[in-house]
C-alpha positions in Angstrom: 145.5 53.2 115.1 146.0 50.1 117.2 142.3 49.6 117.7 141.6 50.1 114.1 144.2 47.5 113.0 142.9 45.0 115.4 139.5 45.1 113.9 140.5 45.3 110.3 139.3 42.3 108.2 142.0 39.8 107.4 141.6 40.4 103.8 142.2 44.1 104.3 145.1 43.4 106.5 146.8 41.2 103.9 146.2 43.8 101.2 147.7 46.6 103.3 150.8 44.6 104.0 151.3 43.6 100.5 151.0 47.3 99.4 153.5 48.4 102.2 150.9 50.6 103.8 151.3 48.6 106.9 154.1 46.4 107.9 153.5 42.8 109.3 155.4 43.8 112.4 153.2 46.8 113.1 150.1 44.6 112.7 151.4 41.9 114.9 152.5 44.3 117.6 149.1 45.9 117.6 147.5 42.4 118.0 150.0 41.5 120.8 149.2 44.8 122.6 145.6 43.9 122.4 146.2 40.4 124.0 148.2 42.0 126.7 145.4 44.4 127.6 142.3 42.1 127.0 143.4 38.4 127.3 143.8 38.6 131.2 140.0 39.5 131.4 138.8 36.7 129.2 141.5 33.9 129.1 141.1 33.1 125.3 144.7 32.7 124.3 146.4 30.2 126.6 149.9 29.5 125.0 151.9 32.0 123.0 155.3 32.5 121.3 155.6 36.2 120.7 159.3 36.1 119.9 158.8 33.6 117.1 155.8 35.5 115.8 157.7 38.8 115.7 160.5 36.8 113.8 158.0 35.6 111.3 156.6 39.1 111.0 160.1 40.4 110.1 160.5 37.7 107.6 157.2 38.6 106.1 158.2 42.3 105.8 161.7 41.4 104.3 159.8 39.3 101.6 157.6 42.2 100.7 160.6 44.6 100.5 162.0 42.2 97.9 158.7 42.1 96.0 157.5 38.7 97.1 154.2 37.8 98.8 154.2 34.9 100.9 150.5 34.0 100.0 146.9 35.0 100.5 147.3 35.7 104.3 150.8 37.4 104.2 151.3 38.8 107.6 147.8 38.1 109.0 147.8 37.1 112.8 146.0 33.6 113.5 145.6 31.5 116.4 145.0 27.7 116.6 142.7 25.7 118.8 144.4 23.8 121.5 143.2 20.5 120.1 145.2 21.1 116.9 148.8 20.2 116.7 151.4 23.0 116.5 155.1 22.0 115.9 157.2 23.2 118.7 154.3 24.9 120.6 152.6 23.2 123.5 149.3 21.5 122.6 147.4 20.2 125.8 144.0 19.3 124.3 142.7 21.0 127.4 143.9 18.0 129.5 146.3 17.8 132.5 147.5 14.6 131.0 149.0 16.5 128.2 150.0 19.6 130.0 153.6 19.4 128.8 152.9 18.0 125.3 154.9 19.8 122.6 154.1 18.2 119.1 156.9 17.8 116.5 154.8 18.4 113.5 152.1 20.9 112.5 148.6 19.7 111.7 147.7 20.1 108.1 145.4 23.1 108.7 148.2 24.8 110.5 150.7 24.0 107.9 148.5 25.4 105.0 147.8 28.7 107.1 151.6 29.1 107.5 152.3 28.4 104.0 149.8 31.2 103.1 151.9 33.6 104.9 149.7 33.7 108.3 151.6 34.6 111.4 150.8 32.1 114.1 150.4 33.8 117.6 149.4 30.9 119.8 146.8 28.5 121.1 143.2 29.2 122.1 141.4 27.5 125.0 139.0 24.6 124.7 137.3 22.2 127.0 139.1 18.9 127.7 139.3 16.9 124.5 136.6 19.3 123.0 133.9 17.7 125.1 131.1 20.3 125.7 130.1 23.6 124.7 131.3 25.5 127.7 135.1 26.3 127.6 137.0 25.4 130.7 139.5 22.8 131.7 141.8 22.0 134.6 144.9 23.3 132.8 143.9 26.8 132.0 140.6 27.6 133.7 137.5 29.2 132.2 137.2 31.4 129.1 134.7 34.2 129.5 132.2 35.9 127.1 133.7 39.4 126.3 130.0 40.8 126.0 129.4 39.7 129.7 132.2 38.2 131.7 129.8 36.3 133.9 128.5 34.3 130.9 130.1 31.4 128.8 131.6 31.9 125.4 130.3 28.5 124.4 132.6 25.8 122.9 134.4 23.9 122.2 136.2 26.5 120.0 135.5 29.1 122.8 138.9 30.5 122.9 139.0 31.1 119.1 135.7 33.0 119.2 136.6 35.2 122.0 140.0 35.9 120.5 138.2 37.1 117.4 135.5 39.2 119.1 138.0 41.0 121.1 140.4 41.7 118.1 143.4 39.6 119.5 143.6 37.8 116.1 142.2 38.4 112.6 141.6 34.7 111.9 141.3 31.4 114.0 140.9 27.8 113.3 138.6 25.3 115.2 136.8 22.0 114.9 133.2 21.0 115.0 131.7 17.5 116.0 128.4 18.7 117.5 128.5 22.4 117.0 132.0 23.6 118.2 132.6 26.0 115.4 129.1 27.3 115.3 128.1 27.5 119.0 130.9 29.7 120.2 130.6 31.9 117.0 127.0 32.4 117.9 127.7 33.2 121.6 130.5 35.7 120.6 129.1 37.5 117.6 131.4 36.1 115.2 131.1 33.8 112.1 132.0 30.0 112.4 131.7 27.6 109.4 131.2 23.9 109.6 132.4 22.7 106.2 131.5 19.3 104.5 133.5 16.4 105.8 136.8 16.2 103.8 136.7 19.8 102.7 139.4 20.6 105.2 141.4 17.4 105.2 142.8 16.1 108.6 146.2 14.4 108.5 147.3 11.5 110.8 144.1 10.9 112.6 143.5 7.6 114.4 140.0 7.6 112.8 140.9 8.7 109.3 137.7 7.2 107.9 135.3 9.0 110.3 132.7 11.3 108.8 131.3 13.4 111.7 134.0 15.7 113.1 135.5 18.4 111.0 138.0 21.3 111.2 137.2 24.7 109.8 137.5 28.6 109.8 136.4 31.1 112.2 136.4 34.9 111.5 134.7 38.2 112.0 133.2 38.4 108.6 131.9 36.1 106.0 134.3 37.2 103.4 137.2 36.4 105.7 135.7 32.8 106.3 135.8 32.4 102.4 139.3 33.7 102.4 140.5 31.3 105.1 138.6 28.5 103.5 140.4 29.0 100.2 143.7 28.5 102.1 142.8 25.5 104.2 140.6 23.5 101.9 141.7 21.2 99.2 142.8 17.5 98.6 145.5 15.8 100.4 146.6 12.2 99.9 146.9 11.6 103.7 143.1 11.8 104.2 141.0 9.1 102.7 137.9 11.2 102.8 139.4 14.4 101.4 137.3 16.2 98.7 139.1 16.8 95.3 138.0 20.4 94.7 140.7 23.0 95.4 140.5 25.6 97.8 140.6 28.2 95.1 136.8 27.6 94.5 136.1 29.9 97.4 138.0 32.9 95.9 135.1 33.8 93.7 133.0 36.8 94.5 130.3 36.1 96.9 127.6 38.5 95.6 124.6 37.1 93.8 120.9 37.6 93.4 118.6 35.7 95.6 115.4 36.7 93.8 113.0 33.7 94.0 115.5 31.6 96.0 113.5 29.0 98.2 114.5 29.0 101.8 113.0 26.9 104.6 113.1 28.1 108.1 112.3 26.6 111.4 112.7 28.0 115.0 112.6 24.6 116.7 113.6 21.9 114.2 110.1 20.2 114.8 109.7 20.7 118.5 113.0 21.3 120.3 112.7 23.6 123.4 114.2 27.1 122.3 114.5 30.2 124.2 111.8 32.8 123.2 114.4 35.5 122.3 116.1 33.1 119.9 112.8 32.1 118.2 112.3 36.0 117.6 115.8 36.2 116.0 115.1 33.4 113.7 111.7 34.9 112.7 113.5 38.2 112.0 116.1 36.5 110.1 113.6 34.8 107.9 112.1 38.3 107.4 115.5 39.8 106.4 115.9 37.0 103.9 112.6 37.9 102.4 113.9 41.4 101.9 116.7 39.9 99.8 114.1 38.4 97.6 114.0 34.9 99.1 110.8 32.8 98.9 110.9 32.0 102.6 108.6 29.0 103.9 108.4 27.7 107.3 109.3 23.9 107.0 111.9 21.6 108.3 113.3 18.2 107.6 112.2 15.2 109.5 115.1 14.6 112.1 113.8 11.3 113.4 116.8 9.4 114.5 119.3 12.3 114.5 119.8 12.2 118.2 120.3 8.5 118.5 122.7 8.3 115.4 124.7 11.3 116.6 125.3 10.2 120.1 126.2 6.7 119.1 128.8 7.9 116.6 130.0 10.6 119.1 130.5 7.8 121.7 132.4 5.6 119.2 134.8 8.6 118.5 135.4 8.8 122.3 136.0 5.2 122.5 139.5 5.8 121.0 140.5 7.2 124.3 140.1 3.8 126.1 143.9 3.9 127.1 143.4 7.2 128.9 140.4 5.9 130.8 142.4 2.9 131.9 145.6 4.8 132.9 144.6 8.3 133.7 140.9 8.1 134.8 141.5 10.4 137.8 142.7 13.3 135.5 139.7 13.2 133.2 136.6 15.2 133.9 133.3 13.4 134.5 131.7 14.0 131.2 134.7 12.8 129.4 134.7 9.6 131.3 131.0 9.2 130.6 131.6 9.7 126.9 134.4 7.2 126.7 132.4 4.7 128.6 129.4 5.3 126.5 131.4 4.6 123.4 132.9 1.5 124.9 129.6 0.0 126.0 128.1 0.0 122.5 127.8 -3.1 120.4 128.3 -3.7 116.8 124.6 -3.9 116.5 124.2 -0.5 118.1 126.4 1.1 115.5 124.7 -0.7 112.8 121.4 0.8 113.9 122.9 4.2 114.2 124.2 3.8 110.6 120.8 2.8 109.4 119.2 5.9 111.2 121.7 8.4 109.8 121.5 6.9 106.4 117.7 7.2 106.4 118.1 10.9 107.8 120.3 11.7 105.0 117.8 10.4 102.4 115.1 12.4 103.9 117.2 15.7 104.0 118.2 15.2 100.3 114.6 14.9 99.4 113.9 18.0 101.4 116.7 20.0 99.5 114.9 19.0 96.4 112.5 21.8 97.3 114.7 24.2 98.9 118.1 25.8 98.4 118.7 26.7 102.1 117.5 25.9 105.5 117.8 28.4 108.5 117.3 27.7 112.1 118.7 28.6 115.5 122.4 27.9 116.4 121.7 27.3 120.0 118.7 26.6 122.1 119.7 29.2 124.9 121.4 32.5 125.0 124.8 32.6 126.8 124.4 31.2 130.3 126.4 31.5 133.5 130.1 30.5 133.3 129.5 28.9 136.6 127.1 26.5 135.0 129.0 23.4 133.4 125.9 22.7 131.1 122.3 23.6 130.7 119.9 21.2 132.6 116.6 22.6 131.5 115.2 24.6 128.6 111.6 26.2 128.7 110.5 23.8 131.4 112.1 20.8 129.6 114.8 18.7 131.3 117.9 17.9 129.5 118.8 14.2 129.5 122.6 14.6 129.2 125.3 17.4 129.1 125.0 17.5 125.4 121.3 17.6 125.0 120.9 21.5 125.1 122.9 21.5 121.8 120.6 19.3 119.8 119.9 22.1 117.4 123.5 22.2 116.2 124.3 18.4 116.5 121.1 17.4 114.5 122.7 19.4 111.7 126.1 17.6 112.2 124.4 14.3 111.8 123.1 15.2 108.2 126.7 16.1 107.2 125.6 19.3 105.6 127.6 22.5 105.6 126.4 25.0 108.1 127.3 28.5 109.2 126.7 30.6 112.2 126.4 34.4 111.2 125.5 37.2 113.8 121.9 37.9 113.8 121.0 40.0 116.9 121.2 40.5 120.5 119.1 39.5 123.5 117.5 42.0 125.7 120.5 41.6 128.0 122.9 42.5 125.1 124.2 38.9 124.5 124.9 37.9 120.9 122.5 35.5 119.0 123.4 33.9 115.7 121.5 32.4 112.8 122.3 29.0 111.4 122.3 28.8 107.6 122.5 25.2 106.2 123.1 24.4 102.4 123.0 21.4 100.2 125.7 18.7 100.4 129.1 20.0 99.8 127.7 23.5 98.8 129.6 25.7 101.1 130.1 28.4 98.7 126.3 28.8 98.3 126.2 28.9 102.0 128.7 31.7 102.2 126.9 33.7 99.6 123.6 33.7 101.7 125.5 34.5 104.8 127.4 37.3 103.0 124.1 38.9 101.8 122.6 38.5 105.3 125.6 40.1 106.9 125.5 42.9 104.4 121.9 43.9 105.4 122.4 43.6 109.0 126.0 44.4 110.2 125.5 42.9 113.5 129.1 41.8 113.4 130.3 45.4 113.8 128.9 45.5 117.4 132.1 44.9 119.4 132.1 44.1 123.1 132.6 47.0 125.5 135.8 45.7 126.8 137.6 46.7 123.5 135.6 49.9 122.5 
């Protein structure tokens, strides 16, 4: 029964607890047992407070016995990315500088999950300050891909993706600047949604007006993504960019007809180097969407300027860590030092140019979506690579300029500001997961979820769990 419980959907778990067919303690103990048996092999969850979690589970059960539900996620086990503050629980940001840091306040996304009745188990591993799509740091070491322990799980929400893939939690939060919700989901056969900026408000940020990085949901199914988004989305006065729509808009049924829906697809976004197995998965994905009734056409927006604009604003975001560079340079990994220095070296004119390029990109993308409802493409340019390799330096004979360059297929989409989801779409010949990226119109996450849900229903790739747990 433990194995069954650990792979129940979050939606199902909450219903079973509310109907008293399972207790929150029983559910939590099953997940804690899974963590004990699997986490030492993969290093996904790096900080825990099992005693507090059990106390919360007992409180959830007592509430049910009194006829009261704590919320949509009553008794559901969740974990939080180690970049996201948790009151009373260590949050290191993957950095030795903050190895003993314990926040006194929950991040808004954590607060909303708890208020909906979720049981917080602990923190998931991330690269230092979320820099890079390979999850390792000096504090906790590497997180391994459960489908092949010699491969990377991606990043920067790598620990979250692995915890989900192995049944250690039912839901996990994450963040996405250049692909950090999508890339690890893609590498670990789970689902990760990058919502629109402001859909999931961030409280207390030193860059509250920024419009590139987002927080969002990760899960094993699209319906669970929708459930979690309904809880964590919604306006908050503390965020100046928060969208006004309530999270409840994501509680509607995801079923719909796709007859005649126009979908554009591209296997390389106009010329990026892409692994051949990934290209084949995208072509297969396009065929599956045709089976749904979609009118599928090979086409792509013009991404001119996306690279320069994204890297400039990414550098700007790292410039806020100038004090760390000055005071603790020897404790920062090389790529973080590089990021900060890149940000500090930029001029006002550099950022003005980046803004011009990004604005022009957005205008072209909007015109593109006048003709199509969706755009699909790869999530990553390579399949999961060796965990010993910090970053990919070459793809299909093309040399990568920086440690971020192999993730352009994700961060080009980040630059557009459009909502995007990674949904399981197949496996490589070596048995490694490959996802499909589905992109929708501005602020149209619900429509993105609908197409992902239909695709998932036809394929069921998400039900192929790693061997270490089956």
